[in-house]
N, C-alpha and C positions, 0 to 999 in steps of 0.2 A: 269534659274528658277529651272531646274531639279537639277543642281549642288547645289543650295541653299537648296533645299528640302533634298537632300542626306546628305548635311553637317549637317542640323538640326536633321535629323534622327540619324546620328552617335553620335551627341552631346547628344541627348536624351538617347540613349542607354548607353553612358558613364555615364551620370548622374544617371541613374537607377542602373547601376553596382556600382557606388560609394555609393549610398544609400542602396545597398544590397537588392533591390526589385526584387528578382529573378523571381517571378511569373509574374510581369509586363513584364519583358524581354521575358519570355517564351511565353506569350499570346499576346504580343503587335501587332504582324503582322496580326493576325486574325481580330483584331478590326480595324486596319488601312485600311484593304481591305474591311471591311463591311460598305457600304455606308448607310445602313438602320438603323444603331445604332447611337443614338445621343451621343454627347461627355459625357454627364452626365451618360448615361446608360453604356457606355464603361468604364468610370472611376469606376463606382459602381461595375461592374463585375470584373475588374482588382483588385480593393481593396478587394473584397470578396475572390479572390484567395489568396491574401497575408495574410488576416486575418485567413483563414482556415489553411493555411500552418503553420503560427505562432502558432496557437492553437494546432495543431498536434505535432509540435516540442516541445512545452512547456509541453504537456502531456507526451511525450516520455522522456523528461528530468526528469519529476517528478517520473516516473517509475524507471528510472536509479538511481536517488538519493535515492530511497527507499531501495536499497541494497538487493533486493530479491535474494535468492540463485539460483532461476530458475524462468523462466517466464511461469507460468501455469495458464491459465484462466479457467473459469468455464466450458467452452465447452469441455475441454479435460478430465473432471472428469467422471469416470464410475459409475454413480449412481446405475446401475443395479447390480453391485458387492457389493454395500453397501446398502441394502434395508432398514436398520434402519434409514437412513438419509432421512429427508423430503426434497425432491428436491425443492418444492415450497418455503419452508422456506429459503433455501440457496439462491435461486434466488431473493427472496424478500430482503434478507440482502444485496445482490449485488446492490440493488437500493439505498442503503446508508442512509436510513431514520434513522438508529441507530446513525449515526454521528451527525445529526442535533439535536438529543435528548441526546447527550453525554452518550450513552449507551455502554455497553461492550458486548463482545462475548467470550464464553469459549468453546473450542473444547476438549471433554474428551473422551479418548479411548486408547487402547493399541498401541504399536508401529506399524507403517505401515498402519494404517487404513484410512489415508487421511487427518489427521488434518492439517498438514503443507500445503498440496495442497490447501485445502479450505481456509485457512488463507491467503495464497498468492493470490488466486483468488479474494477474497474480497478486499485485499490490492491493487491489480492492478486496480480494478475498482475505488477505492478511489483516487489513484494517477492520473489516467487518467482524473478524474473530478477535478483535481488541489487541492485536499486536501493533505496537507503535511503528508507524510506517511513514516514510517521507520520500517524495519524488523530486528530483532536481536534475537539470541538464548539467553536463560536466563543465561547460564553460561558465555557467552561473555559480557552480560550486567553487571552482578555482578563483573566480572573481571575489566571492564572499570571503574565502580563506585569505586571499591576498590583502583585502581591505582590512580584515581583522588583524593581520600581522602588522600592517602599517599603523594601526591604532593601538598596538600593544595589548590586544585581547585575543590572540590566536589560540591560547590554551583553552579559553572558554568556548570558542567556536568549534575547536576540534572535539571537545567533550560533548558539545551539542550534537554534532553529526555522528559521533561514535556511539551515542546513547540509543539511537533508533534500533529497534529489533530488526527492522528491514529497511535498508537504504537502497533506493533505486537511482543509479547514476546513468542518465540517458545521453546518448550521442558522444561517447568517449571516442576521440580520434577524428571527429569531424573538423576540428581545428588543431593546429600544432600546439604542443604544450611546452612552454618555456622552461629554462633551467630552474628558476625559482618556484614555478608552479608545480613542477613534477615532484619536487621535494615535499611540498605541502600535501599533494595527493598521496605520496608514499606514507607520510605520517598518519593520515586518516585511515588508509587501507591497513596499515600495520596495527593500528589500535583496534580495528574491527576483526582482525585475523583470528579465526577459530573462536570468537566470542559472539559475533553477530552475523547475520546473513546480508549479503549484498547482491543485487541484481545489476548487471552491467549490460548495456546495449552498445555495440560498436560495429563500424563498417570496415575495420582494419583487421586483416588476418594476423594471427599472433606472431608469425614470422616477420611481419612488417612493422611491428610496434616501434622498432628503433627509428623508423622514419618520422614518427610524431613526437618522440621524446628527445630531449637534448642529450641526456646521458643514458647510454645503453645499459649500464649496470643498474640504474634505478628502474628503467623500463622492465628489465628482467625480474627485479625484486618485486615490483608491483604485480607483474604477470604471475609470478610464482605463488604469491599469496592469494590472488584471486582464483587461480585455476586449481589450487589444492582443495580437494573435496568440493568439486564444482560440476554442475550439469551444463554441458555445452550444447546449445541448440543452434545449428547452422541452417540458415534459410537460403535456399538457392533459387527461389522463384522470381517472377517478374514483380515490378512495383505494384503494390496493392492500390496505390492512388491512381494508377493507369489502368485498373481492371476493366472498366467500361470501354476504354479505347481499344484495349487488346482484344476484347470479345467481339467488338464491332468490325475488326479487320478480317 
C-alpha cells in the first residue's frame, strides 16, 4: 500500500513537472499533510498560487517588452527636489485613468528635471497592469519610420507603433525634425489620436515648436492632436542630475 502511494506520488509530481505547474510542486506537500483541508480547498489554494505566479510573470514580461532604458518607479522620485510638480497629480496618473479615456500626457521642462523618470514610472505601472506599452526616444522613432519608408514597409511600422495602448515618446525637440520626418511623425500621432494614449517629454515650449519643425502647419497639427485631452506637467526646477551639486553649494 505504501509502495503504491509512493508510486502515485512520484507520478503526480512527474505530471506536474510535465505540465510546468511549479507552484503545485512547491506547495503540494503542505496540503497532503494537512488533514483539515478538503480536496477542493487544497486545489483552490494551489491554483491560486499558479495564477498569482503567472500574473506576476506576465506583468514582468510586459515591463521587459516595453523597452524602458531603466526601471524607475514612482517611489524613487524625489518630489521634494522638484516642488513645482504636484505629487498627487502624478500619483493619480499612475492609477491609469487617462488610458481608459485615451488621454495624453506631456512633460515639459529643461534637461534633467525628471521628465523621463516620471514617464517611465507611469509606463511601468501601465505595463504591470497588462497594457501594451512601449518607450522610445523621438530620434530613434523617426529613424525607424524613415528606414521603414525607404524599405517600402512604412504601413506595417506605423501600424506597429499605433497599436500600443501607451506609447512613450521621449526627448521630442532635442534635435530638429526634418520635413520628411515631421510628416512621418504626424501620420503616427494622427493614427493614435483619440484611440490610444501617448506620453511625450519635451524641452521645447509649445509656442516654440515651429523652431524644431520644418513646416509650421504640420507642427500645429501635431501639437493640436497631442494637447487635445491632455495633462500637461510643466517642471520648473533644477536639473535632477545636478541635485547633489546644488545641495552642496
